[in-house]
Phi, psi and omega in degrees: 000316179299323180295318179299319179296317178298318179298320179297320179295317180295322178296319179296313178296322178299313181295322177296315179296318178298316178300316179295322177296318179295317178298317177299319178297317179298313181291326176300314179296325179296327184283351179286138177287175185302318181294316180295317180296317179294322179295319178296317178297321179298321179294318178295318179299317180298327178285318187274329186303313180296333181278313185272338180222065184297333179274001180053045182272338182269127179301147183306313182299317180295314180297319179299316180296318179296317179301316181296318180290322176294328177296316176302309182301314185294316178303314184281337172297312177299319178296318178298318177301309185290319179294321180291319177297320177296315179298322178298327178282328185270324186226045183301326184290352180236079185308320179299327180291336177288347173263309188295309184301310179296323181294317180294317179297317178297321178296318178297320177296318180297316179295318178295320178304310181291325178296316179300319183299332179297334183265002180249011180082011178255166180271151173261148184217127174293334176297320177294321177299318179296317178297317178301313182294321177297319177298315179297316180295326176295317177295318178297317179298317179296315179299317180296317179298316178298317180299317180293316179299315180295321179295319178294320179296316178296321180296321178296320181289335177289324183279000000 
């Protein structure tokens, strides 16, 4: 029994640390000036363009914009996954809170992300906040779906 409790604590600390690392990564990216951010997007674009657009049918500017928006979505998808998993470990008895708490925290991170960008010579965008929140909600939704499926599976095995 003591071992299970220790494992549970470590899983909780791992998820908390992972969430903080993702938030740190998001804020690190926010602190990059326009040239650094564009260069980073360019490197990702150079990697993805031959894979996702081998016929080179998508104009460079459009593809670059899509890569940047997908980066927002992906960062916050990961944040939604980790925050929701953490909330599930901390407040499992209150299922709505496993949605609300991570969503509110992700929204605060998204707003802070855009606020930081204003001081790096980049533009802030409510559209980016919306994309961030949709990414976080997708991660929260996936985590919740997995949690519900596992709970139903455990309930079936008990009977």
